[in-house]
N, C-alpha and C positions, 0 to 999 in steps of 0.2 A: 504494500500500500504506500509506503514511504517513497519507494522508487517510482511509482506511478505519479505521485505528487511532484517529484523532482522532474520527471519527464514533461509533465504538464507545464511546470514553471519554465523549463527550458524552451518548450514549444511556443510559449507566449513571449512576444517581444518585450524585453525589459525596458523600463523607463530610461531614456538616455542619461538622465542625471544620476542614475544608480549604477551605471556601467563603469568599471574601472579596468584599464588595460593592465596586463601583468607588470609592466615596468612601473606604472604609477602605484600599483598595489603594494610595492615594496616601500612606498613613501620615501623614496630616495635613500633608503637605509643601506642598499647594497647594489653596486654596479661593478661588474668585473672589468678590469682594465683590458683584459685580453678578449673577452667574449661579450661585452656589453651587458644588457639585462635579459637577453633571450633565454639563458639557462639558469636564472636565479631560482633556487628552490625555496619553498615556504613550509612553515609548520602549519598544522591544522588549526583553524580558527578556534576550535572548541577544546582541543586537548594538546598534548605535547608531541604527538607523532608527526612524521613528515607527511605533507599533503600529497595526494595523488589525483585530486580532482580540483578544478576551478569552475564553480557553478555560478550562474546568474550574473556573470560578469563582475563579481565582487567578492566571492567567498571561497577560501581554500579549505578542503576537507581531506581527512585521511579516509581510508576505506570503511572502517567501522562507523565513523561519524556520518559518512555519506549514506550508509545503509539506513540510518534513522534520521535523515536530514530534516524531516518535518517535525521531529520531536526532540532532537538533540539539545542537551543542555551543556554549558561549559563545565569542564572537569577541573578541579583544583590540581595544581602541579605539586607533586611530591618529589622534591629534588633528588632524593636517594633512588627513586624509581624512574626518573625522567630520562628519556633517551637523549635529551639535550643538556642534561646535567643541571636543569633549572635555570639555565642562562638565557632567559627570554622574559618578556613582560607577562604579567598575569593573564590567564585565559579569561574571557575570549579576546583574541587579538589576531590581527594579520601581522606576520613577522617573517622577514626574509632570512633565509639560512645561508645565503652566499651562493656562489657559482657551483652548480652541480658538476660541471666538467672539470673545473680545477680541483674540487674536493675529491672527485673520483680518481683523478690522475695522481693525487698526493698520497693515496693509500698504498 
């Protein structure tokens, strides 16, 4: 049911004032000198996981939060369990994680 609601929301044209491009969604927090802002990764708006979806032109979701997009509530960060080590603003928030290409090549 939540996926159906998401599909309906995507099918409906968003209000232009609500649409944010991926570069602007990072709020200027991160731009890669080598790759620009095309490969900037984000955390999920509602939890501490890496986002895999960008919906409605303004919101980043991880898969579990996307599955319940219509009812998802922000989850408190527990730094000892956080995949980002708690190094991000409190949820809910849009937060850039830096360049995925540079991060992957550094590993």
